[in-house]
ChimeraX commands (.cxc) that place a marker at each C-alpha (Angstrom):
marker #1 position 71.60,87.84,53.31 radius 0.5
marker #1 position 73.28,90.88,54.73 radius 0.5
marker #1 position 76.03,90.23,57.25 radius 0.5
marker #1 position 75.74,91.89,60.64 radius 0.5
marker #1 position 78.64,94.04,61.70 radius 0.5
marker #1 position 79.49,95.37,65.11 radius 0.5
marker #1 position 78.91,99.05,65.82 radius 0.5
marker #1 position 82.04,101.20,65.78 radius 0.5
marker #1 position 81.87,101.75,69.54 radius 0.5
marker #1 position 81.80,98.05,70.28 radius 0.5
marker #1 position 84.76,97.39,67.97 radius 0.5
marker #1 position 86.72,100.13,69.73 radius 0.5
marker #1 position 85.77,98.62,73.09 radius 0.5
marker #1 position 87.06,95.20,72.07 radius 0.5
marker #1 position 90.31,96.69,70.76 radius 0.5
marker #1 position 90.86,98.61,74.00 radius 0.5
marker #1 position 90.01,95.55,76.09 radius 0.5
marker #1 position 92.54,93.47,74.19 radius 0.5
marker #1 position 95.22,96.18,74.46 radius 0.5
marker #1 position 94.49,96.70,78.16 radius 0.5
marker #1 position 94.69,93.01,78.89 radius 0.5
marker #1 position 98.13,92.87,77.28 radius 0.5
marker #1 position 97.12,90.21,74.78 radius 0.5
marker #1 position 100.10,90.33,72.52 radius 0.5
marker #1 position 101.75,87.55,70.62 radius 0.5
marker #1 position 104.51,87.50,73.24 radius 0.5
marker #1 position 101.96,86.92,76.04 radius 0.5
marker #1 position 100.45,83.99,74.15 radius 0.5
marker #1 position 103.85,82.33,73.81 radius 0.5
marker #1 position 104.79,82.53,77.51 radius 0.5
marker #1 position 105.08,79.31,79.49 radius 0.5
marker #1 position 103.09,78.71,82.67 radius 0.5
marker #1 position 106.09,79.49,84.87 radius 0.5
marker #1 position 106.59,82.81,83.11 radius 0.5
marker #1 position 102.92,83.62,83.62 radius 0.5
marker #1 position 103.19,82.77,87.30 radius 0.5
marker #1 position 106.29,84.92,87.75 radius 0.5
marker #1 position 104.50,87.82,86.03 radius 0.5
marker #1 position 101.51,87.30,88.35 radius 0.5
marker #1 position 103.84,87.27,91.36 radius 0.5
marker #1 position 105.40,90.57,90.29 radius 0.5
marker #1 position 102.01,92.19,89.82 radius 0.5
marker #1 position 100.73,90.91,93.17 radius 0.5
marker #1 position 103.81,92.24,94.95 radius 0.5
marker #1 position 103.31,95.62,93.26 radius 0.5
marker #1 position 99.62,95.82,94.16 radius 0.5
marker #1 position 100.18,94.71,97.76 radius 0.5
marker #1 position 103.02,97.17,98.26 radius 0.5
marker #1 position 100.86,100.05,96.98 radius 0.5
marker #1 position 98.05,98.91,99.29 radius 0.5
marker #1 position 100.35,98.77,102.33 radius 0.5
marker #1 position 101.83,102.20,101.55 radius 0.5
marker #1 position 98.34,103.65,101.24 radius 0.5
marker #1 position 97.32,102.03,104.51 radius 0.5
marker #1 position 100.34,103.46,106.32 radius 0.5
marker #1 position 99.77,106.91,104.79 radius 0.5
marker #1 position 96.14,106.78,105.91 radius 0.5
marker #1 position 97.09,105.95,109.49 radius 0.5
marker #1 position 99.70,108.70,109.56 radius 0.5
marker #1 position 97.26,111.25,108.14 radius 0.5
marker #1 position 94.61,110.22,110.67 radius 0.5
marker #1 position 96.92,110.62,113.66 radius 0.5
marker #1 position 98.35,113.91,112.43 radius 0.5
marker #1 position 95.26,115.76,111.24 radius 0.5
marker #1 position 92.48,114.45,113.49 radius 0.5
marker #1 position 91.98,114.61,117.23 radius 0.5
marker #1 position 90.70,111.05,117.60 radius 0.5
marker link #1:1,2 radius 0.2
marker link #1:2,3 radius 0.2
marker link #1:3,4 radius 0.2
marker link #1:4,5 radius 0.2
marker link #1:5,6 radius 0.2
marker link #1:6,7 radius 0.2
marker link #1:7,8 radius 0.2
marker link #1:8,9 radius 0.2
marker link #1:9,10 radius 0.2
marker link #1:10,11 radius 0.2
marker link #1:11,12 radius 0.2
marker link #1:12,13 radius 0.2
marker link #1:13,14 radius 0.2
marker link #1:14,15 radius 0.2
marker link #1:15,16 radius 0.2
marker link #1:16,17 radius 0.2
marker link #1:17,18 radius 0.2
marker link #1:18,19 radius 0.2
marker link #1:19,20 radius 0.2
marker link #1:20,21 radius 0.2
marker link #1:21,22 radius 0.2
marker link #1:22,23 radius 0.2
marker link #1:23,24 radius 0.2
marker link #1:24,25 radius 0.2
marker link #1:25,26 radius 0.2
marker link #1:26,27 radius 0.2
marker link #1:27,28 radius 0.2
marker link #1:28,29 radius 0.2
marker link #1:29,30 radius 0.2
marker link #1:30,31 radius 0.2
marker link #1:31,32 radius 0.2
marker link #1:32,33 radius 0.2
marker link #1:33,34 radius 0.2
marker link #1:34,35 radius 0.2
marker link #1:35,36 radius 0.2
marker link #1:36,37 radius 0.2
marker link #1:37,38 radius 0.2
marker link #1:38,39 radius 0.2
marker link #1:39,40 radius 0.2
marker link #1:40,41 radius 0.2
marker link #1:41,42 radius 0.2
marker link #1:42,43 radius 0.2
marker link #1:43,44 radius 0.2
marker link #1:44,45 radius 0.2
marker link #1:45,46 radius 0.2
marker link #1:46,47 radius 0.2
marker link #1:47,48 radius 0.2
marker link #1:48,49 radius 0.2
marker link #1:49,50 radius 0.2
marker link #1:50,51 radius 0.2
marker link #1:51,52 radius 0.2
marker link #1:52,53 radius 0.2
marker link #1:53,54 radius 0.2
marker link #1:54,55 radius 0.2
marker link #1:55,56 radius 0.2
marker link #1:56,57 radius 0.2
marker link #1:57,58 radius 0.2
marker link #1:58,59 radius 0.2
marker link #1:59,60 radius 0.2
marker link #1:60,61 radius 0.2
marker link #1:61,62 radius 0.2
marker link #1:62,63 radius 0.2
marker link #1:63,64 radius 0.2
marker link #1:64,65 radius 0.2
marker link #1:65,66 radius 0.2
marker link #1:66,67 radius 0.2
view
């Protein structure tokens, strides 16, 4: 029987998904507390960007609109 292989595009997709997810050997060896601290850092970063965007949106609205 002939073995089925994945198309080149799908293989590339899986490689990019793994690289994007940060699945390295170091990530696999982290303890749960290290994972939680990394999650905390990322949440703080995302929330700070969200708040800055929210503030910039309010400032832009008050400056450039007559509402």
